[in-house]
C-alpha positions in Angstrom: 18.4 8.5 -1.0 19.0 8.8 -4.7 16.8 7.0 -7.4 17.3 6.4 -10.7 13.4 5.5 -12.8 13.4 4.6 -16.3 12.6 6.9 -19.5 9.7 6.3 -19.6 6.7 5.5 -17.6 5.3 3.0 -19.5 7.7 -0.2 -18.7 8.6 -2.9 -21.3 5.7 -5.9 -19.5 3.0 -2.8 -19.7 1.0 -4.9 -21.1 0.9 -7.9 -19.1 1.0 -5.7 -16.3 -2.2 -4.1 -17.3 -3.7 -7.2 -18.0 -3.0 -8.7 -14.3 -4.1 -5.3 -13.4 -7.7 -5.7 -14.6 -8.6 -9.3 -14.4 -9.0 -8.2 -10.6 -11.3 -5.8 -11.5 -10.2 -3.5 -8.2 -9.8 -0.4 -9.8 -11.7 2.9 -10.0 -14.2 1.0 -7.4 -15.3 2.3 -4.2 -14.0 2.1 -0.9 -14.2 -1.4 1.1 -13.5 -1.6 4.6 -10.7 -3.4 4.8 -8.4 -1.5 2.7 -9.2 1.8 4.4 -7.8 0.0 7.7 -5.3 -0.8 6.1 -4.1 2.7 5.0 -4.8 3.9 9.1 -3.2 1.1 10.6 0.3 2.1 8.1 -0.8 6.1 9.0 -0.1 5.2 12.0 3.0 2.7 11.9 5.2 5.7 10.3 3.6 8.6 12.4 2.5 10.4 8.5 -0.6 12.6 8.0 -1.3 10.1 4.9 -1.2 7.3 3.6 -2.7 5.3 -0.1 -3.2 2.3 -1.4 -3.2 3.4 -5.5 -3.8 1.4 -8.7 -1.4 1.8 -11.7 -3.8 1.7 -14.6 -3.8 2.8 -18.2 -4.2 6.7 -17.9 -5.1 6.8 -13.9 -3.7 5.9 -10.6 -6.7 4.7 -8.7 -6.6 5.1 -5.0 -8.6 2.3 -3.3 -8.3 3.7 0.1 -6.8 7.0 1.5 -6.1 8.3 4.8 -5.3 11.6 5.7 -6.7 13.7 2.6 -10.9 14.1 1.5 -12.0 13.2 -1.6 -8.8 12.0 -3.3 -9.8 9.4 -5.8 -7.8 9.2 -8.7 -5.3 10.8 -10.7 -3.5 11.6 -14.4 -0.9 8.7 -14.3 2.3 11.8 -15.0 0.7 13.4 -12.1 1.5 10.7 -9.5 4.6 9.1 -8.0 2.9 6.1 -7.6 3.6 5.1 -11.6 7.1 6.1 -11.7 7.3 3.8 -7.8 6.1 1.0 -9.7 8.3 0.5 -12.4 11.5 0.0 -9.5 11.6 -3.3 -8.2 12.7 -2.1 -4.3 10.9 0.0 -2.1 10.9 3.8 -3.6 12.1 6.1 -0.7 12.5 9.5 -1.2 11.7 13.1 0.0 12.8 15.1 -3.2 9.5 16.0 -5.2 10.9 18.0 -7.2 10.8 17.2 -11.3 14.5 17.1 -11.0 14.2 14.2 -9.0 11.7 12.1 -11.4 11.6 13.9 -15.0 9.2 11.5 -15.7 5.9 12.7 -14.2 4.8 16.4 -13.1 4.4 16.9 -9.1 2.3 19.9 -8.7 -0.2 18.6 -7.0 1.8 17.1 -4.5 4.0 20.4 -4.7 0.4 22.3 -3.8 0.0 19.9 -1.1 3.4 20.9 0.6 4.6 16.7 0.4 7.6 16.2 0.4 8.2 12.2 2.0 6.8 9.4 0.3 8.0 5.9 0.8 6.0 2.8 -1.1 6.2 -0.1 -1.6 4.4 -2.6 -4.6 1.7 -4.4 -4.2 2.4 -7.6 -6.3 0.0 -10.1 -7.9 1.4 -13.8 -7.7 2.9 -13.7 -11.0 4.8 -11.2 -9.9 3.1 -8.0 -11.5 3.0 -4.4 -10.5 -0.2 -3.5 -10.8 0.2 -0.4 -7.8 2.0 1.1 -4.1 0.8 1.0 -0.6 2.5 3.9 0.2 2.9 6.2 3.6 3.4 10.1 2.5 4.4 13.7 5.2 5.3 16.7 4.8 8.9 16.6 6.9 11.9 15.3 4.8 12.7 12.2 6.7 13.9 8.6 5.5 13.4 5.1 6.7 15.2 2.9 8.1 15.8 -1.2 7.6 13.8 -2.1 10.0 11.3 0.4 9.0 11.4 -0.8 5.3 10.7 -3.9 6.1 7.2 -3.5 7.8 6.4 -1.5 4.9 7.6 -4.2 2.7 5.3 -6.8 5.2 1.9 -4.3 5.0 2.6 -4.0 1.0 3.0 -8.4 0.8 -0.4 -8.2 3.3 -2.6 -5.5 0.9 -1.7 -7.8 -2.4 -2.8 -11.0 -0.6 -6.3 -9.2 0.8 -6.8 -8.4 -3.2 -5.9 -11.6 -4.3 -8.5 -13.1 -1.8 -10.8 -10.3 -2.7 -10.6 -11.8 -6.1 -11.2 -15.2 -5.6 -14.2 -14.5 -3.4 -16.2 -12.1 -5.8 -14.8 -14.1 -8.9 -17.0 -17.3 -7.5 -19.8 -14.9 -7.0 -19.2 -15.4 -3.1 -20.0 -12.0 -1.8 -21.5 -13.2 1.7 -17.6 -15.0 2.4 -15.8 -11.7 0.8 -17.1 -9.8 3.1 -17.1 -12.1 6.1 -13.3 -12.3 5.3 -13.6 -9.0 6.0 -14.9 -8.8 9.2 -12.4 -11.6 10.2 -9.4 -9.2 9.3 -10.8 -6.5 10.9 -10.9 -7.5 14.1 -7.7 -9.0 14.0 -6.4 -5.4 12.3 -8.3 -3.5 15.5 -6.5 -5.5 17.6 -3.7 -3.9 16.0 -4.0 -0.5 15.4 -5.6 -0.5 19.4 -1.9 -1.9 20.2 -0.3 0.3 18.2 -2.0 3.5 19.8 -1.5 1.5 23.2 2.5 1.8 22.7 3.0 4.9 21.5 1.6 6.8 24.4 4.1 4.4 26.6 6.5 5.7 24.9 5.8 8.8 23.2 5.8 7.8 19.9 6.6 4.5 17.7 9.4 3.6 17.3 10.2 0.6 14.9 13.9 0.6 15.5 13.4 -1.0 18.9 13.9 -4.8 18.5 11.0 -5.1 20.6 8.7 -3.0 19.1 9.6 -4.1 14.9 9.6 -7.7 16.4 5.5 -7.5 17.4 4.9 -5.4 14.8 6.2 -8.4 12.5 4.4 -11.3 14.9 1.3 -8.8 14.5 1.7 -9.0 10.4 2.5 -13.0 10.9 -1.2 -13.1 12.4 -2.8 -11.8 9.8 -0.9 -13.9 7.3 -2.2 -17.4 8.8 -6.0 -16.2 8.8 -5.3 -14.7 4.9 -3.1 -18.4 4.2 -6.6 -20.2 6.1 -9.2 -18.5 3.8 -7.2 -18.4 0.2 -6.4 -22.3 1.0 -10.2 -23.3 1.2 -10.9 -21.1 -2.1 -8.0 -23.5 -3.3 -9.3 -26.0 -2.1 -13.1 -26.0 -3.6 
C-alpha cells in the first residue's frame, strides 16, 4: 500500500493537538490495566506479535500500553512511525519500514527489531484531534482487508473513549470510580479474549474476513461501547 505522508512531522494544527493531548494528562503516565488488556486483545485479533497504544507528544512518542515488547515506554518522535501515522486522516497499513517509505522518520529501531508490518488507527479526542495510535505490528509482510481495517478502527474508538472516560473520572477526582470502570471493562474484555482464543482453537486461527466471525467481533465491541456510553452518560449527567 502506497502512503503519501506530509513533508513534516509537525502538522498545521500542532498547537491545538498538543493542547488536547495535554488536557488528558495521560502521556508519560504509568501503565493501567485496561489499556494493557486492549493491546493484548488487539494482538490476538490480528495475530501479530506486537500491539501498542501510543501518544504522540511534542518530542516523544509515549507508549501507554505494549504487548509483545518488554520495557518499551517511549521513543523520540522522529523515530516512531506513529508520529507520521497521526498526520494522515485514514488508518495506516504498510509493510515497508525503509527510509524511502517515510522520509520524515528514522526507522532504525524498527529495522533493528526486524519489524516490517504496521497497521494503526488514530486515537481521537471528541474534537477530532489525533493524539496517538492504536497499532498492531509484525515481522512479516502483510496487508489488511476491509473487514480487518474496520475492526481496527472500532478498536481505536474503544480506546479513545476509554481515555475520555479516564479523563472525566480523574478530573472529578473520582479515582475509585475509574478503578471500578476499569474492572467492569476488564470483565468484558476478558470474556472477549476468551471467545477469541476459542475461535482461534476451533478454526486453526482467527479469520476476521469470515462474515460470522467479523460480525461476532463487532458485536462484542458494541457491547463494550454500551458500557462506555452508560458510564460517560452518568458523568455528563452530574
